[in-house]
PLY file of the C-alpha trace (Angstrom):
ply
format ascii 1.0
element vertex 345
property float x
property float y
property float z
element edge 344
property int vertex1
property int vertex2
end_header
-13.42 -14.63 1.30
-14.82 -11.46 2.87
-17.52 -11.26 0.21
-18.78 -13.83 -2.31
-17.24 -13.85 -5.80
-20.76 -13.81 -7.24
-21.44 -10.41 -5.65
-18.08 -9.07 -6.84
-18.82 -10.07 -10.44
-21.76 -7.66 -10.39
-19.50 -4.72 -9.49
-18.42 -2.22 -12.17
-15.51 -0.46 -10.49
-12.76 -1.41 -8.02
-11.00 1.17 -5.83
-7.86 0.86 -3.72
-7.67 3.94 -1.47
-4.15 3.75 -0.06
-2.29 6.14 2.23
0.26 6.79 -0.54
-1.62 6.19 -3.80
-5.18 5.84 -5.08
-5.87 3.29 -7.80
-9.09 2.71 -9.73
-9.91 -0.30 -11.95
-12.92 -0.17 -14.28
-14.44 -3.46 -15.44
-13.74 -4.06 -19.11
-11.31 -1.13 -19.31
-8.52 -1.90 -16.81
-6.48 0.31 -14.49
-7.55 3.91 -15.19
-6.17 5.82 -12.17
-2.83 5.40 -10.37
-2.04 8.69 -8.62
-0.81 9.87 -5.20
-3.60 10.29 -2.60
-2.98 14.03 -2.27
-5.10 17.16 -2.84
-4.22 20.86 -2.68
-6.96 23.22 -1.40
-7.31 27.01 -1.37
-8.25 27.70 2.28
-9.74 31.12 1.41
-12.28 29.85 -1.12
-12.37 26.11 -0.40
-11.61 25.41 -4.07
-9.61 22.36 -5.09
-6.44 23.50 -6.88
-4.75 20.20 -7.75
-4.91 16.47 -7.10
-2.53 13.54 -7.55
1.07 13.93 -8.70
0.85 17.73 -9.21
-0.53 18.23 -5.68
2.26 16.03 -4.26
4.87 18.24 -5.93
3.38 21.21 -4.03
4.14 19.61 -0.61
6.26 22.05 1.42
6.27 24.62 -1.40
2.93 26.39 -1.00
1.98 29.89 0.27
0.02 30.00 3.54
-3.43 30.04 1.89
-2.86 26.74 0.01
-3.01 23.57 2.09
-1.85 20.17 0.86
-4.00 17.44 2.43
-3.95 13.64 2.47
-7.54 12.41 2.95
-6.36 8.80 3.52
-4.10 7.89 6.44
-3.07 4.41 7.49
-5.30 2.88 4.82
-8.35 4.61 6.36
-10.31 7.53 4.90
-10.04 10.32 7.49
-11.74 13.06 5.42
-14.66 11.60 3.45
-15.65 14.81 1.65
-12.08 15.53 0.50
-11.59 11.89 -0.58
-14.75 12.15 -2.72
-13.60 15.40 -4.34
-10.14 13.95 -4.99
-11.60 10.80 -6.59
-13.97 12.82 -8.81
-11.07 14.84 -10.22
-8.84 11.79 -10.64
-11.55 9.93 -12.56
-12.19 12.86 -14.91
-15.44 14.05 -16.46
-15.48 11.55 -19.35
-15.15 8.46 -17.13
-17.64 9.80 -14.57
-20.17 10.29 -17.38
-19.72 6.64 -18.45
-20.21 5.42 -14.87
-23.31 7.60 -14.39
-24.98 5.77 -17.31
-25.04 2.55 -15.25
-28.42 2.54 -13.45
-27.20 0.59 -10.42
-23.51 1.31 -10.07
-21.73 -1.19 -7.81
-18.24 -0.69 -6.45
-15.66 -2.83 -4.65
-12.99 -1.47 -2.32
-9.92 -2.84 -0.52
-9.83 -2.52 3.25
-6.82 -3.23 5.52
-6.92 -6.43 7.55
-8.74 -6.04 10.90
-9.95 -2.54 10.02
-12.58 -1.34 12.48
-16.26 -0.80 11.46
-15.75 2.98 11.44
-12.94 2.70 8.87
-15.05 0.35 6.74
-17.98 2.75 6.94
-15.77 5.64 5.80
-14.69 3.67 2.70
-18.32 2.82 1.88
-19.50 6.45 2.37
-16.71 7.72 0.10
-17.83 5.51 -2.81
-21.55 6.08 -2.19
-20.80 9.81 -2.56
-19.47 9.02 -6.05
-22.80 7.45 -7.06
-22.33 3.80 -6.07
-25.59 2.14 -4.97
-23.78 -0.75 -3.29
-20.19 -1.19 -2.07
-18.48 -4.55 -1.45
-15.43 -4.62 0.84
-12.56 -7.07 0.26
-9.57 -7.67 2.56
-6.44 -6.16 1.00
-4.47 -9.34 1.77
-6.80 -11.55 -0.31
-7.02 -9.02 -3.18
-3.20 -8.69 -3.28
-2.71 -12.48 -3.22
-5.08 -12.86 -6.17
-3.38 -9.96 -8.00
0.08 -11.52 -7.83
-1.13 -14.93 -9.03
-0.95 -16.95 -5.80
-3.15 -20.11 -5.73
-5.39 -18.63 -3.03
-8.26 -21.12 -3.48
-6.10 -24.27 -3.08
-5.80 -26.25 0.20
-2.12 -25.30 0.55
-0.47 -22.41 2.36
0.53 -19.17 0.68
2.15 -16.35 2.64
1.74 -12.77 1.53
3.25 -9.57 2.87
1.65 -6.27 1.85
4.19 -3.48 2.41
2.18 -0.24 2.43
3.08 3.35 3.22
1.51 3.33 6.68
1.48 -0.35 7.69
2.74 -3.80 6.76
0.25 -6.67 6.68
1.38 -10.30 6.79
-0.91 -13.31 6.37
-1.02 -17.02 5.64
-3.87 -17.94 3.27
-5.47 -21.30 2.52
-8.76 -22.26 0.80
-9.51 -18.64 -0.09
-9.43 -17.40 3.51
-6.98 -15.94 5.99
-5.66 -18.59 8.41
-3.64 -16.16 10.52
-2.62 -12.53 9.94
-0.83 -9.65 11.60
-0.93 -5.92 10.91
2.26 -4.08 11.87
2.08 -0.24 12.05
5.42 0.11 10.22
5.50 1.02 6.54
7.33 3.11 3.99
6.55 6.32 5.89
8.19 5.00 9.08
11.32 4.12 7.09
11.38 7.63 5.56
10.98 9.11 9.06
13.88 6.99 10.37
16.15 8.37 7.61
15.08 11.99 8.30
15.65 11.59 12.06
19.08 10.04 11.49
20.21 12.97 9.32
18.85 15.50 11.80
20.59 13.93 14.80
23.89 12.93 13.19
24.42 15.72 10.65
22.07 18.50 11.92
20.47 18.53 8.48
16.78 18.98 7.71
15.89 17.05 4.59
13.17 18.19 2.11
10.28 15.71 2.04
10.88 15.00 -1.66
14.53 13.97 -1.08
14.06 10.85 1.02
13.29 8.53 -1.92
16.39 9.57 -3.93
18.49 8.78 -0.84
16.97 5.30 -0.66
17.69 4.84 -4.37
21.31 5.80 -3.68
21.44 2.75 -1.40
20.25 0.61 -4.29
23.81 -0.52 -5.16
23.16 -3.72 -3.27
20.32 -2.43 -1.16
20.56 -2.85 2.58
23.69 -5.02 2.22
27.18 -3.73 2.92
28.34 -3.91 -0.73
26.48 -0.71 -1.66
28.13 2.72 -2.23
30.22 3.93 0.75
28.86 7.50 0.89
26.26 9.73 -0.78
26.01 13.51 -1.07
22.77 14.94 0.35
21.44 18.52 0.07
19.30 19.99 2.83
18.91 22.83 5.33
21.14 23.36 8.34
19.15 23.03 11.60
21.05 25.84 13.38
21.58 28.46 10.65
18.71 27.63 8.30
21.10 27.88 5.32
21.38 25.35 2.49
24.12 22.81 3.09
25.47 19.60 1.54
26.92 16.71 3.52
28.48 13.37 2.61
26.42 10.72 4.38
27.84 7.34 5.35
25.40 4.89 3.76
26.25 2.16 6.30
24.83 4.40 9.07
21.70 5.10 6.99
21.25 1.36 6.42
21.45 0.85 10.19
18.79 3.55 10.74
16.50 1.79 8.24
17.07 -1.60 9.93
15.64 -0.39 13.25
11.95 -0.03 12.23
12.19 -3.17 10.07
12.87 -5.38 13.13
9.19 -4.91 14.09
8.19 -6.31 10.67
10.39 -9.40 11.22
8.81 -9.89 14.67
5.35 -9.75 13.04
6.31 -12.43 10.50
7.57 -14.62 13.38
4.24 -14.23 15.23
2.24 -15.20 12.11
4.37 -18.34 11.66
4.02 -19.27 15.35
0.20 -19.00 15.14
0.07 -21.08 11.94
-0.66 -24.86 11.90
2.53 -26.95 11.39
1.25 -28.51 8.10
0.89 -25.08 6.53
4.31 -23.92 7.78
5.81 -26.97 5.99
4.23 -25.71 2.72
5.71 -22.26 3.31
9.25 -23.64 3.65
9.13 -24.38 -0.11
6.95 -21.53 -1.35
8.24 -18.77 0.89
6.89 -15.23 1.21
5.44 -13.14 -1.62
6.02 -9.39 -1.15
3.64 -6.83 -2.67
2.99 -3.11 -2.11
5.02 -0.02 -3.00
7.46 -0.43 -0.09
8.32 -3.99 -1.22
10.74 -2.33 -3.66
12.85 -0.93 -0.82
16.35 -2.01 -1.88
17.59 -5.06 0.00
14.44 -5.65 2.06
13.86 -9.06 0.43
17.41 -10.19 1.26
17.03 -8.99 4.85
13.86 -11.11 5.24
15.61 -14.14 3.70
18.41 -13.85 6.24
15.99 -13.38 9.16
13.50 -16.17 8.31
15.57 -18.64 6.25
12.64 -18.83 3.79
12.54 -17.95 0.08
11.29 -14.38 -0.49
9.83 -13.25 -3.83
8.74 -9.80 -5.02
5.61 -9.72 -7.22
5.96 -8.62 -10.84
4.03 -5.37 -10.31
4.01 -5.14 -6.50
2.50 -1.66 -6.25
-0.73 -2.46 -8.14
-1.35 -6.09 -7.08
-4.29 -5.26 -4.76
-6.36 -3.36 -7.32
-5.51 -5.82 -10.13
-6.60 -8.71 -7.88
-9.85 -6.93 -7.16
-10.26 -6.31 -10.90
-9.70 -10.01 -11.65
-12.51 -10.86 -9.20
-14.80 -8.31 -10.88
-14.15 -9.81 -14.32
-14.77 -13.37 -13.09
-11.24 -14.63 -13.69
-11.09 -16.34 -10.28
-12.89 -19.68 -9.98
-13.60 -20.73 -6.40
-12.87 -24.31 -5.38
-16.29 -25.90 -4.86
-16.62 -27.97 -1.71
-19.75 -30.09 -2.08
-21.08 -31.56 1.17
-20.88 -35.36 1.30
-24.31 -36.89 1.58
-25.07 -39.99 3.61
0 1
1 2
2 3
3 4
4 5
5 6
6 7
7 8
8 9
9 10
10 11
11 12
12 13
13 14
14 15
15 16
16 17
17 18
18 19
19 20
20 21
21 22
22 23
23 24
24 25
25 26
26 27
27 28
28 29
29 30
30 31
31 32
32 33
33 34
34 35
35 36
36 37
37 38
38 39
39 40
40 41
41 42
42 43
43 44
44 45
45 46
46 47
47 48
48 49
49 50
50 51
51 52
52 53
53 54
54 55
55 56
56 57
57 58
58 59
59 60
60 61
61 62
62 63
63 64
64 65
65 66
66 67
67 68
68 69
69 70
70 71
71 72
72 73
73 74
74 75
75 76
76 77
77 78
78 79
79 80
80 81
81 82
82 83
83 84
84 85
85 86
86 87
87 88
88 89
89 90
90 91
91 92
92 93
93 94
94 95
95 96
96 97
97 98
98 99
99 100
100 101
101 102
102 103
103 104
104 105
105 106
106 107
107 108
108 109
109 110
110 111
111 112
112 113
113 114
114 115
115 116
116 117
117 118
118 119
119 120
120 121
121 122
122 123
123 124
124 125
125 126
126 127
127 128
128 129
129 130
130 131
131 132
132 133
133 134
134 135
135 136
136 137
137 138
138 139
139 140
140 141
141 142
142 143
143 144
144 145
145 146
146 147
147 148
148 149
149 150
150 151
151 152
152 153
153 154
154 155
155 156
156 157
157 158
158 159
159 160
160 161
161 162
162 163
163 164
164 165
165 166
166 167
167 168
168 169
169 170
170 171
171 172
172 173
173 174
174 175
175 176
176 177
177 178
178 179
179 180
180 181
181 182
182 183
183 184
184 185
185 186
186 187
187 188
188 189
189 190
190 191
191 192
192 193
193 194
194 195
195 196
196 197
197 198
198 199
199 200
200 201
201 202
202 203
203 204
204 205
205 206
206 207
207 208
208 209
209 210
210 211
211 212
212 213
213 214
214 215
215 216
216 217
217 218
218 219
219 220
220 221
221 222
222 223
223 224
224 225
225 226
226 227
227 228
228 229
229 230
230 231
231 232
232 233
233 234
234 235
235 236
236 237
237 238
238 239
239 240
240 241
241 242
242 243
243 244
244 245
245 246
246 247
247 248
248 249
249 250
250 251
251 252
252 253
253 254
254 255
255 256
256 257
257 258
258 259
259 260
260 261
261 262
262 263
263 264
264 265
265 266
266 267
267 268
268 269
269 270
270 271
271 272
272 273
273 274
274 275
275 276
276 277
277 278
278 279
279 280
280 281
281 282
282 283
283 284
284 285
285 286
286 287
287 288
288 289
289 290
290 291
291 292
292 293
293 294
294 295
295 296
296 297
297 298
298 299
299 300
300 301
301 302
302 303
303 304
304 305
305 306
306 307
307 308
308 309
309 310
310 311
311 312
312 313
313 314
314 315
315 316
316 317
317 318
318 319
319 320
320 321
321 322
322 323
323 324
324 325
325 326
326 327
327 328
328 329
329 330
330 331
331 332
332 333
333 334
334 335
335 336
336 337
337 338
338 339
339 340
340 341
341 342
342 343
343 344
């Protein structure tokens, strides 16, 4: 593991700063924050107007002096000061007061696989600004595997796929460590962008940012398979005239647009399997791939991976919060490491 379980047991708070959502787990309390990683700022005064879900609703609807910002991009904190302010407001005064009573507050945070030292430093600085004396960093892949109940500590292969907003991470784990992993810069945001570009090119329609998810839900009949609804009505703005317009969109064409970025994810899974020892790949043929992360719920994605890899694909029970719950389980000492005693003689 990235950090020893003994050190994690001393931590009081676990934070998962994602590009889409921020989640906070407090030891002994549970999951206390699960909100979008968004803040709205008054550019004239510098005051914070809203954070979380309310700030996300403001996207694209604000006057020129209010700016909606996302302090986390690609799983990395890009604006430390704004991330600290956002976290303070999401935690609330009552919870912050409880945390301030702890003389040596320790925190744990998830970091994307292969994140560079600068990104790790930004995560540490963000939590130190909230009063943490020490910050432990844990690889998101290991935290997510623990959170969805995979036997991470056993000498057998488990394959996990973390589908985030900005990137997809795939790894094979054994004996509590990553055997081989790949980070693919394709996530939920890239899929949203593919849908928006398709509608702009084919129908000359500009789609509001809040309307992409409902369109994906409209495909939920049978997901990315051909048995879904034949067409869906979409409201947007005409590119040429700027007027509001509705069009009937052929869902088969939208499914095709979504497939394009997902081919990179399938290539990444193939590379991980090629780099993996044959004995572990044999384990994976039975166990398959466990999908976690908010984008794992994209309709039909699991079936598409089954068809491409020929392996069983499972979606975790609560895929969006697996990482922070796994980190919380480590904090509360629910994970027992497999002890490997050296043989004497």
